[in-house]
C-alpha angles and dihedrals in degrees: 000000000000090000097046109148090226092054137295113298098214096168094053091044091048092056092047093050091050091050090048092050092049089052099043105020087214111160090211089074090060089077090059091046091051092049094051092043089052092053091046091050092241085140098168091055091044091055092048094047095044093046092054091043092056091045101044102037110064099180098064117142108258093230091052092046091051092050092048091049091054091048091051093049090050092049093048093050093059102027115139112210114210123182119196119188117194127183092199115089121237094014123167124226116204117193120194120184117198109208122200089246132025132017126323120267115229128191130179123212128189168317085265119198111183108331140002130191117210128195105211137177118252116264142075112329136184114197119192121191115202138180123203092278110022148022109262100186144351116207121188122185146145110244119207121205114283092008123149118213134173138190133187117207118197120189110229110195111229112253115247106251112249114249108249118230113250110269119243097191096098096049090050090050092050092047090047092051089048091051091049090049090051089050090051088050090052091052092049089046090056090048090048091051089051091053091049091050090050091054091048092049091053094042110040112188088005091293111130125188115243091245093061117091098223097169097058091043091053092047090051092049092048090051091053090048091055092048091048092050092049093049094047095045093044093045091050091050093049092046092050091048092050092048091048092052090049090054095047094043092056095092124135115298124232114271113264127216112257116253118229109254095014119136119248117273091251091058095052123086111242120228113234130179135187135182129194130185136177138184126204137172134204131181091265107031150011123240127201121175132180129181133177141185127200 
């Protein structure tokens, strides 16, 4: 992995070396872990692995030991210590450093249970704390050499959205349009009745003078009758639909949070409303009535 023709795969090699060390507990592997951690900018882990490597492996080449010692001193001089405390179990901490040049360097830590201390390289960092299902926090900062920073992340469960009471605006609009249509029908009915009376006044006992244009007058009256019928029938239908929606939208409302100082529900007067409408016809006229109480 470190000798991959397409470029060293430090992250993959780092995981394999850690697995090998967990299986064998051989201190010689700590040098490889420290080297990969250094390349990945996991500086705190590189310092820890290299320090143990120099201490627990006596037969290290002197040149290698000197180089590792210089690397450790350099890392310690600029190490940024970051402590992240999370109250959510099995959280994941994702650190992304944005260098001035080149691509960002990203490292994942976890699962975190309680608190984790990271040894990071100085620079601009973005730390994201995630649970299994959501992002708990995003922390962006500029870390100076040898700085010590801390962050506490508390998971606040999202409040269950309160169920909104069914709206009654639309039923009122429909009922209002129906009432207006009924009113328009009543006006056209009055106009129609006037046209019929005009015909009867010109043609008493169905006898019309030759100078009176009975046919056009009758056509005009019939047209007004059809318009009146359409308005009254449509208005009645809209009014009935609006009233029906008002009835069916009157289900129980979502519970509301009590207000400090408010009187108990039993002591408050409830607002009630009712609306009634009726439509009737007679040989000479149309009748539409509507009444309400609030």
